C-alpha positions in Angstrom: -36.0 31.5 -29.9 -37.6 33.7 -27.8 -40.7 36.0 -28.3 -41.0 39.7 -28.0 -44.5 41.0 -26.6 -45.6 44.5 -26.4 -49.3 45.4 -25.4 -51.2 48.4 -27.0 -54.2 49.8 -25.3 -57.1 50.6 -27.5 -60.2 52.3 -26.8 -63.3 53.1 -29.2 -65.1 55.7 -28.7 -68.4 57.4 -30.5 -72.4 58.2 -29.8 -74.6 55.1 -29.4 -75.6 52.8 -32.4 -72.8 54.0 -34.7 -71.3 50.5 -34.7 -68.5 49.9 -32.0 -69.1 46.8 -30.6 -70.0 45.8 -34.1 -66.5 47.3 -35.8 -64.8 44.8 -32.4 -67.1 41.8 -33.0 -66.3 41.6 -36.7 -62.7 41.9 -35.9 -61.9 39.9 -33.4 -65.1 37.3 -33.9 -65.2 37.3 -37.5 -68.9 37.5 -37.6 -71.5 40.3 -37.5 -74.5 40.4 -35.1 -76.9 43.0 -36.4 -79.0 42.8 -33.2 -76.6 43.8 -30.5 -76.8 45.4 -27.3 -75.5 49.2 -26.7 -72.6 48.8 -23.7 -72.8 50.3 -20.4 -69.4 48.8 -19.2 -66.0 48.8 -20.4 -65.5 45.3 -22.5 -62.2 43.9 -23.1 -61.1 41.7 -26.3 -58.0 41.3 -28.0 -56.2 40.2 -31.0 -52.3 39.6 -31.7 -49.9 41.1 -34.6 -47.0 39.3 -35.5 -43.8 41.4 -37.2 -39.9 40.9 -37.3 -38.0 38.4 -35.6 -41.0 36.1 -33.6 -42.0 39.7 -32.3 -45.9 40.3 -31.1 -48.0 43.4 -30.8 -50.8 42.6 -28.4 -54.3 44.6 -29.4 -56.1 45.4 -26.2 -59.5 46.3 -27.4 -61.6 48.4 -25.0 -65.7 49.1 -25.8 -67.2 51.6 -24.0 -70.8 53.6 -23.7 -71.8 56.1 -25.3 -74.5 57.3 -23.9 -74.4 60.8 -22.4 -74.9 59.3 -18.9 -71.8 57.5 -18.7 -69.8 59.9 -20.5 -68.0 61.4 -17.6 -66.8 57.4 -17.0 -65.6 56.6 -19.9 -62.8 58.7 -19.4 -61.3 56.0 -17.0 -60.7 54.3 -20.3 -59.2 56.6 -22.9 -56.7 58.5 -19.8 -54.2 56.0 -19.9 -54.9 54.4 -23.5 -52.1 54.4 -26.8 -55.0 54.8 -29.2 -58.1 56.2 -29.4 -60.6 55.4 -32.4 -63.3 57.8 -32.8 -66.4 55.9 -34.6 -69.0 57.8 -36.6 -72.1 56.6 -38.5 -71.7 58.0 -42.2 -75.7 58.2 -42.3 -76.1 60.4 -39.1 -74.6 63.5 -39.4 -75.4 64.0 -35.5 -72.7 61.3 -34.8 -70.4 63.1 -36.7 -71.0 66.2 -34.8 -70.8 65.2 -31.6 -67.6 63.2 -32.7 -65.8 66.9 -33.3 -68.0 68.8 -31.0 -67.5 66.3 -27.7 -65.1 63.0 -28.4 -62.2 64.6 -30.2 -61.9 67.3 -27.4 -62.8 65.0 -24.4 -59.9 62.9 -25.4 -57.3 65.8 -26.6 -58.1 67.2 -22.5 -58.1 64.1 -20.9 -56.3 61.4 -22.5 -52.2 60.9 -22.8 -50.1 63.9 -24.9 -49.1 61.2 -27.4 -52.1 59.4 -28.0 -52.7 58.3 -31.5 -56.4 59.5 -32.9 -58.4 57.6 -35.5 -61.4 58.4 -37.1 -63.6 55.7 -38.3 -66.5 56.5 -40.6 -68.4 53.1 -40.4 -71.4 51.5 -42.0 -69.8 52.3 -45.8 -72.4 49.4 -46.6 -74.8 52.3 -46.7 -73.2 54.8 -48.8 -76.1 55.5 -50.7 -77.7 57.1 -47.4 -74.7 58.8 -46.3 -74.9 62.2 -44.4 -71.6 63.0 -44.1 -69.5 63.6 -46.7 -65.9 61.3 -46.8 -63.7 64.0 -48.3 -65.4 66.6 -44.7 -64.2 63.8 -42.4 -60.7 63.1 -43.9 -60.0 66.6 -44.4 -61.0 66.8 -40.4 -59.0 63.8 -39.6 -56.3 65.7 -41.2 -57.1 68.9 -39.4 -56.5 67.1 -35.9 -53.4 64.6 -37.1 -55.6 61.5 -37.0 -55.7 58.5 -39.3 -58.7 57.9 -41.1 -60.7 54.3 -42.1 -63.5 53.9 -43.8 -65.1 50.7 -42.6 -68.7 48.0 -42.6 -69.0 46.1 -39.7 -71.5 44.4 -41.6 -69.5 43.5 -44.5 -66.2 43.5 -42.8 -64.5 46.2 -45.5 -61.8 47.9 -43.7 -62.1 45.9 -40.5 -59.0 44.8 -40.3 -57.0 47.3 -41.9 -58.1 49.7 -39.5 -56.4 47.4 -36.9 -53.2 47.2 -39.3 -53.0 50.8 -39.8 -53.1 51.3 -36.4 -50.2 48.4 -35.6 -47.9 49.9 -38.6 -48.1 53.4 -37.2 -47.6 52.2 -33.7 -44.5 50.3 -34.7 -43.1 52.3 -37.6 -43.1 49.5 -40.3 -45.0 48.1 -43.0 -44.8 44.4 -42.3 -47.5 43.5 -39.8 -49.6 40.4 -40.3 -52.7 39.7 -37.9 -52.5 36.0 -36.2 -55.2 33.8 -36.8 -58.0 34.1 -34.0 -56.7 30.8 -32.7 -53.5 31.0 -32.4 -52.2 31.7 -28.5 -49.2 33.8 -27.7 -47.2 33.8 -23.9 -48.5 36.4 -21.9 -45.7 38.7 -20.3 -46.0 40.7 -17.2 -47.9 43.8 -18.2 -50.6 41.6 -19.2 -51.5 40.6 -16.0 -53.9 43.4 -15.0 -55.9 43.2 -18.4 -56.5 39.6 -18.0 -57.6 40.4 -14.6 -59.9 42.8 -15.8 -61.3 40.7 -18.6 -61.9 37.6 -16.3 -64.0 40.4 -14.0 -66.1 41.2 -17.1 -64.4 44.7 -17.7 -64.8 47.5 -15.3 -68.6 48.8 -14.8 -68.8 52.2 -15.7 -71.9 53.2 -13.3 -75.2 51.2 -11.9 -76.4 49.2 -15.2 -79.6 50.2 -16.5 -81.6 47.7 -18.5 -79.4 47.9 -22.2 -81.3 49.2 -25.0 -80.9 46.9 -28.4 -79.8 48.7 -31.3 -80.7 47.1 -35.3 -77.7 48.3 -37.4 -74.0 48.6 -36.6 
């Protein structure tokens, strides 16, 4: 029986240090790296869901730079995205304020009209020093019509649920499962350009400066 494959472009946006790269690494590679480098390029990863009768949804996930000098070029990644995950660090009120004051507004202005928004509250393992009340963040997500998910890239809590919620919302069904990382599916024609970008190492946003390390994700 032939398979049906669909691709979904997902971008992660937010301030430097909120854990975007760590979330993707935990989801795709299933491990936590505490000492990662801040992204200054758009890097690509993917994982696939299966649903229905041999149908697949390929999650094409793009990590983006949060530094102010890269912001204007980050628009290249979400202008044609299906989903924007807006990430903030629950221990940083500033990261939540920037999410509301900049990132959400930029996606609304420059992203597709039907883009799915997701508010991701990361670093739930540090709940004892949180600066952003979860109820406040949930109310904001409801206000802008976004999904909400509480995650910890360190412990992996909520990470799979984050992407499964997205797949379920997009497909309009609950019975969606993640393929194991070593399971391959055939590519369709729509994947060809993404694979070319992946081989090239993603899309460079601007002249690369020395990457700064961040310790907590």
